[in-house]
C-alpha positions as CSV (number, residue, x, y, z in Angstrom):
1,L,-1.1,-2.2,-5.5
2,I,2.3,-2.7,-6.5
3,D,4.9,-0.7,-5.4
4,I,7.4,-1.3,-8.6
5,D,10.4,0.4,-7.0
6,N,10.9,-1.8,-4.2
7,R,9.2,-4.9,-5.6
8,R,6.2,-4.8,-3.2
9,F,2.9,-6.2,-3.7
10,L,0.6,-4.5,-1.4
11,C,-2.5,-6.3,-0.2
12,I,-4.8,-4.0,1.8
13,K,-7.7,-5.0,3.5
14,K,-10.1,-3.3,6.1
15,G,-10.3,-5.3,9.2
16,K,-13.7,-5.3,10.1
17,D,-14.1,-8.8,11.3
18,S,-12.1,-12.1,11.1
19,Q,-13.8,-13.1,8.1
20,H,-12.2,-10.0,6.2
21,I,-8.9,-10.6,7.9
22,F,-9.0,-14.3,6.6
23,H,-9.9,-13.6,3.3
24,L,-6.7,-11.0,3.0
25,F,-4.6,-13.8,4.0
26,E,-6.0,-16.3,1.5
27,Q,-5.5,-13.8,-1.2
28,V,-2.1,-13.0,-0.4
29,D,-1.2,-16.7,-0.1
30,N,-3.0,-17.7,-3.4
31,S,-1.0,-14.7,-5.4
32,A,2.1,-15.9,-4.0
33,K,1.2,-19.7,-5.1
34,L,0.2,-18.5,-8.5
35,M,3.0,-16.2,-8.9
36,R,5.4,-19.3,-8.1
37,L,3.8,-21.9,-10.1
38,E,1.7,-20.3,-13.1
39,P,3.8,-18.8,-15.8
40,K,0.9,-17.1,-17.4
41,F,0.1,-15.1,-14.1
42,R,3.7,-14.2,-13.7
43,Q,3.6,-12.9,-17.2
44,H,0.5,-11.2,-16.7
45,V,1.7,-9.4,-13.7
46,H,4.8,-8.5,-15.5
47,G,2.9,-7.3,-18.2
48,L,1.1,-4.9,-15.6
49,V,4.8,-3.7,-14.4
50,S,6.1,-3.1,-17.9
51,K,3.2,-0.5,-18.7
52,H,4.7,1.6,-16.0
53,R,8.5,0.6,-16.4
54,P,9.2,-0.5,-19.8
55,G,12.2,-3.1,-20.0
56,V,11.8,-4.1,-16.7
57,D,13.4,-7.5,-15.6
58,D,11.2,-10.3,-16.5
59,K,12.1,-11.9,-13.3
60,W,10.8,-8.9,-11.4
61,A,7.7,-10.5,-10.3
62,E,9.4,-13.5,-8.9
63,Q,11.6,-11.6,-6.4
64,G,8.9,-9.5,-4.5
65,T,7.7,-8.9,-1.0
66,Y,4.2,-9.5,-0.1
67,V,2.7,-6.8,2.3
68,L,-0.3,-7.8,4.2
69,A,-1.8,-4.5,5.5
70,I,-5.0,-4.4,7.7
71,A,-6.9,-1.0,8.2
72,T,-8.6,-1.1,11.5
73,A,-9.7,1.5,14.3
74,K,-8.9,-0.9,17.1
75,P,-6.2,0.8,19.3
76,G,-3.0,-0.9,20.3
77,D,-0.2,-3.1,18.7
78,F,-1.0,-4.8,15.4
79,V,-1.3,-8.1,17.5
80,D,-4.2,-6.5,19.3
81,A,-6.0,-6.1,16.4
82,L,-6.5,-9.5,15.8
83,F,-8.4,-12.4,17.3
84,L,-6.1,-15.7,18.2
85,P,-7.6,-17.7,15.1
86,S,-6.4,-14.9,13.0
87,L,-2.9,-15.1,14.5
88,I,-2.6,-18.6,14.0
89,A,-3.9,-18.3,10.2
90,L,-1.3,-15.5,9.6
91,E,1.5,-17.4,10.9
92,A,0.5,-20.2,8.6
93,H,0.1,-18.2,5.3
94,V,3.4,-16.4,6.3
95,E,5.0,-19.4,6.4
96,S,3.5,-20.6,3.2
97,I,4.7,-17.4,1.3
98,L,8.0,-17.6,2.7
99,S,8.3,-21.4,1.5
100,R,7.9,-19.9,-2.2
101,N,11.0,-17.7,-1.5
102,F,9.0,-14.4,-1.3
103,G,9.5,-11.8,1.2
104,V,6.7,-11.1,3.9
105,A,5.8,-8.0,5.7
106,V,2.8,-7.2,8.0
107,C,1.5,-3.7,8.6
108,R,-1.6,-1.9,10.0
109,F,-3.2,1.3,9.1
110,V,-5.0,2.9,11.9
111,L,-8.4,4.4,10.9
112,S,-10.0,7.3,12.4
113,S,-13.4,7.0,14.2
114,Q,-14.8,8.2,11.4
115,G,-12.9,6.0,8.6
116,K,-15.9,3.9,7.7
């Protein structure tokens, strides 16, 4: 999802297990790499944004924040929803995204017990 007004790329994954969470981290990191290094990818994203906001600055996609959102029914703080290897991977991917001059935010959605 793209929050055009706030320049946010929202990447949401249901946190069923570590594999799903690692996949989210990889997707977001790769997207940031492509955005910074691949002009065709930036043009593609700019084209998507331009459909909803004609005349948007062509540098729009280079100045965003990536939001990693994990949906889980696990109670407690965000950190409690992740296993140690996931936390270590998260830190590495956040550092990688920040090194490309993008913002990063991490959040969690709490699913109800019926949110399968």
